[in-house]
C-alpha positions as CSV (number, residue, x, y, z in Angstrom):
1,M,-3.5,-20.6,7.9
2,P,-1.7,-18.1,9.2
3,F,-0.5,-15.2,6.9
4,R,3.2,-15.8,5.8
5,N,4.2,-12.3,3.6
6,S,1.1,-9.5,2.5
7,V,0.1,-8.2,-1.2
8,T,-1.1,-4.8,-0.3
9,I,-2.1,-2.2,-2.8
10,V,-2.7,1.4,-2.6
11,A,-5.1,2.9,-4.7
12,S,-7.6,6.3,-5.1
13,P,-9.5,6.9,-8.2
14,R,-8.5,9.9,-7.7
15,P,-4.9,11.6,-9.1
16,R,-2.6,13.5,-6.7
17,V,-3.5,12.0,-3.3
18,G,-0.3,10.6,-2.2
19,K,-0.7,7.0,-3.4
20,T,3.0,6.7,-4.3
21,L,4.0,8.6,-1.4
22,L,2.2,5.4,0.3
23,A,3.8,3.0,-1.7
24,R,7.2,4.1,-1.6
25,L,7.0,4.7,2.4
26,L,5.6,0.6,2.3
27,T,8.4,-0.7,0.2
28,G,11.0,1.3,2.7
29,F,8.8,-0.1,5.8
30,H,9.1,-3.8,5.2
31,G,13.0,-3.4,3.8
32,T,13.4,-1.8,7.4
33,E,11.8,-4.8,8.9
34,N,14.4,-7.1,7.5
35,R,11.7,-8.9,4.9
36,A,12.4,-9.2,1.2
37,V,10.3,-7.1,-0.5
38,A,8.7,-6.4,-4.5
39,A,6.9,-3.6,-5.3
40,F,4.7,-2.9,-8.9
41,D,4.2,0.3,-10.7
42,L,1.2,0.2,-12.7
43,N,1.1,4.4,-13.9
44,A,0.4,4.4,-16.9
45,G,3.7,5.8,-18.3
46,K,4.5,7.6,-15.3
47,A,6.8,5.0,-13.5
48,T,6.9,7.1,-10.4
49,L,7.5,4.7,-7.9
50,A,10.2,2.7,-10.0
51,Q,12.4,6.0,-10.5
52,F,12.4,5.8,-6.1
53,A,12.8,2.1,-5.5
54,P,14.1,1.1,-9.3
55,E,16.3,-1.7,-7.0
56,H,12.6,-3.2,-5.9
57,T,10.2,-2.2,-8.7
58,V,8.9,-3.5,-11.8
59,V,7.0,-1.9,-14.2
60,S,3.5,-3.5,-14.9
61,D,0.4,-3.3,-17.3
62,I,-2.3,-4.8,-17.5
63,V,-3.5,-3.8,-21.2
64,T,-2.3,-6.7,-22.5
65,T,-3.0,-10.6,-21.3
66,A,0.8,-11.3,-21.0
67,G,0.9,-8.3,-18.9
68,Q,-2.0,-9.3,-16.9
69,M,-0.3,-13.3,-16.0
70,A,2.6,-11.9,-15.0
71,L,1.5,-9.4,-12.4
72,F,-1.3,-11.5,-10.8
73,D,0.9,-14.3,-11.0
74,R,3.8,-12.7,-9.0
75,L,1.0,-11.4,-6.7
76,V,-0.3,-14.5,-5.6
77,A,3.1,-16.7,-5.4
78,A,3.9,-18.0,-2.3
79,D,7.5,-16.7,-2.3
80,D,7.6,-15.1,1.3
81,V,8.0,-12.1,-0.1
82,A,5.9,-8.7,0.8
83,K,4.0,-7.0,-2.1
84,V,3.3,-3.8,-2.8
85,V,1.6,-2.4,-5.7
86,D,1.4,1.3,-6.2
87,L,-2.1,2.0,-8.5
88,G,-2.2,4.9,-10.8
89,Q,-5.8,6.0,-11.0
90,A,-5.8,5.4,-14.8
91,S,-5.3,1.8,-13.8
92,F,-7.8,1.5,-10.9
93,E,-10.9,0.0,-12.6
94,A,-9.5,-2.2,-14.9
95,F,-7.3,-3.5,-11.9
96,F,-9.8,-4.2,-9.7
97,A,-12.2,-6.0,-12.3
98,L,-9.7,-8.3,-13.4
99,A,-8.6,-9.3,-9.6
100,S,-12.6,-9.7,-9.0
101,Q,-13.0,-12.0,-12.0
102,L,-9.5,-13.9,-11.2
103,D,-10.8,-14.5,-7.2
104,F,-7.7,-12.5,-6.4
105,A,-8.3,-12.1,-2.7
106,E,-9.5,-15.8,-2.2
107,E,-6.2,-17.1,-4.4
108,A,-4.3,-15.6,-2.1
109,H,-5.7,-16.7,1.1
110,R,-5.3,-20.1,0.0
111,R,-1.9,-19.4,0.0
112,G,-1.3,-17.6,3.3
113,I,-1.0,-14.6,1.6
114,A,-2.9,-11.7,3.5
115,P,-4.6,-9.2,1.0
116,A,-5.1,-5.8,1.6
117,I,-6.3,-2.8,0.1
118,L,-4.8,0.9,1.3
119,F,-7.6,3.4,0.0
120,I,-6.7,6.9,0.7
121,S,-10.2,8.4,1.3
122,T,-11.1,11.8,-0.1
123,P,-14.7,13.6,0.0
124,D,-15.8,13.2,-3.7
125,A,-18.9,11.4,-4.3
126,T,-16.2,9.2,-7.3
127,S,-14.3,7.9,-4.1
128,V,-17.1,7.3,-1.8
129,E,-18.8,5.0,-4.4
130,A,-15.5,3.2,-5.6
131,Y,-15.2,2.6,-2.0
132,R,-18.1,1.3,-1.1
133,H,-18.0,-1.4,-4.4
134,L,-15.0,-2.8,-3.3
135,R,-16.3,-3.8,-0.1
136,A,-18.6,-5.3,-1.3
137,S,-16.7,-7.0,-4.3
138,F,-13.4,-8.1,-1.6
139,P,-15.3,-9.3,1.5
140,T,-12.2,-11.3,2.5
141,A,-10.0,-8.7,1.8
142,T,-8.8,-6.1,4.4
143,I,-9.7,-2.6,3.0
144,T,-8.7,0.1,5.3
145,P,-9.0,3.8,4.9
146,V,-6.0,5.9,4.7
147,H,-6.5,9.7,5.9
148,N,-3.4,11.1,4.5
149,E,-3.5,14.6,6.6
150,L,-1.9,17.1,4.0
151,L,-5.1,16.7,2.4
152,G,-6.8,18.5,5.2
153,A,-9.3,16.9,7.6
154,M,-11.2,14.5,7.4
155,P,-15.3,14.9,8.2
156,H,-16.5,12.2,5.6
157,Q,-14.3,9.6,8.0
158,A,-18.4,8.2,8.3
159,K,-18.7,7.2,4.6
160,Y,-15.1,4.9,4.8
161,P,-16.3,2.2,7.1
162,A,-13.0,0.0,7.5
163,S,-13.4,-3.3,6.3
164,G,-12.2,-6.9,6.8
165,S,-9.8,-9.1,9.4
166,G,-7.4,-6.0,11.2
167,S,-8.6,-3.0,9.5
168,A,-8.9,0.0,10.8
169,L,-7.8,4.0,9.9
170,V,-4.7,4.3,8.9
171,R,-3.3,7.9,9.4
172,L,-0.4,9.5,7.0
173,P,1.0,12.3,8.8
174,A,1.4,15.2,7.0
175,L,5.2,15.4,5.1
176,P,6.2,19.1,6.7
177,A,6.6,21.4,3.5
178,A,10.6,22.3,4.4
179,L,11.3,18.3,3.7
180,R,9.3,17.7,0.4
181,K,11.8,19.5,-1.8
182,Y,14.6,16.4,-0.5
183,V,11.8,13.4,-0.2
184,E,10.3,14.1,-3.5
185,S,13.8,14.1,-5.3
186,P,14.7,11.0,-7.4
187,P,16.1,8.5,-6.3
188,F,15.4,9.3,-2.5
189,A,14.7,6.2,-0.5
190,F,12.6,6.4,2.7
191,S,15.3,2.9,3.8
192,G,17.7,3.2,6.7
193,D,20.5,3.3,3.5
194,G,18.1,5.6,1.9
195,L,18.3,7.9,4.5
196,E,22.6,7.8,5.7
197,A,22.9,8.4,2.0
198,A,21.2,11.4,1.1
199,A,24.3,13.9,2.5
200,H,23.0,16.7,1.0
201,I,20.0,16.7,3.6
202,P,21.3,18.9,6.7
203,S,21.1,17.4,10.0
204,G,18.3,19.1,11.1
205,A,15.8,18.4,8.6
206,R,17.4,14.5,8.6
207,D,16.4,14.3,12.3
208,E,12.9,15.9,11.5
209,L,12.4,13.2,8.9
210,Q,13.5,10.8,11.1
211,R,11.2,11.5,13.6
212,W,8.2,11.6,10.5
213,L,9.3,8.0,9.8
214,R,8.7,6.7,12.9
215,R,4.9,8.0,13.1
216,V,4.8,6.4,9.5
217,Y,5.9,2.9,10.8
218,L,4.0,3.3,14.0
219,E,1.0,3.2,12.0
220,F,2.5,0.6,9.8
221,R,2.9,-1.6,12.6
222,D,0.2,-1.6,14.3
223,L,-1.9,-2.3,10.9
224,D,0.2,-5.3,11.0
225,L,-0.4,-6.7,14.4
226,R,-4.0,-6.3,13.7
227,I,-4.0,-8.5,10.6
228,L,-1.8,-11.1,11.9
229,M,-4.3,-11.3,15.4
230,A,-6.9,-11.4,13.0
231,D,-5.7,-13.6,10.7
232,L,-4.1,-16.3,13.7
233,Q,-8.1,-15.8,15.6
234,S,-9.5,-17.4,12.3
235,S,-7.0,-20.3,12.1
236,L,-7.8,-21.0,14.9
237,R,-11.5,-21.0,15.3
238,G,-11.0,-23.1,11.9
239,S,-9.2,-25.7,13.4
240,P,-10.5,-29.2,14.9
């Protein structure tokens, strides 16, 4: 069954590497593509994503059984809604342990949902080992390394091989320093309406921001297309 929608988990075991920015961009991207979108903020009390996209975001927790059930039931609901999970550092290990226990990736596939993990790569051993473990634990999910160019060069790229159908490196272009004061102030949104409403942004800065967004969204569209084509090919191979 070709996928109808997706669940994208933005993850890293390291703090301050750009996870919430990437989750915000994904949420805005789905809106730009005229898709219904739901976002889930798992930042252990730091509801950053919810501050920027309150109309789309649910602050979630996996501390209680009720919280776990509410989150994972929503993630695998076949409701034609694209989902984005901003997975905070403190919830990283618990979330993926629970996802493995619940056969999350397999259940998503059964419901026509494409599960993907966007993992922001860094050179430290903790991140490299965490990425290796995810590839072993979720062989049917698309696990894609993300190079946040703001973090510098990526000589460690060979330690982050892409994994799963349609997977390939995603590049997050460095956000120009002059734009950060606008982008990092809630409730700025990356949707078209959000840009139009940001009257306080000078026209030159707004044009630069739109150019940057086009580069980011091109990366997302390429990833979407790769996953779709791989999923269709897999479906055709499985047809009688």
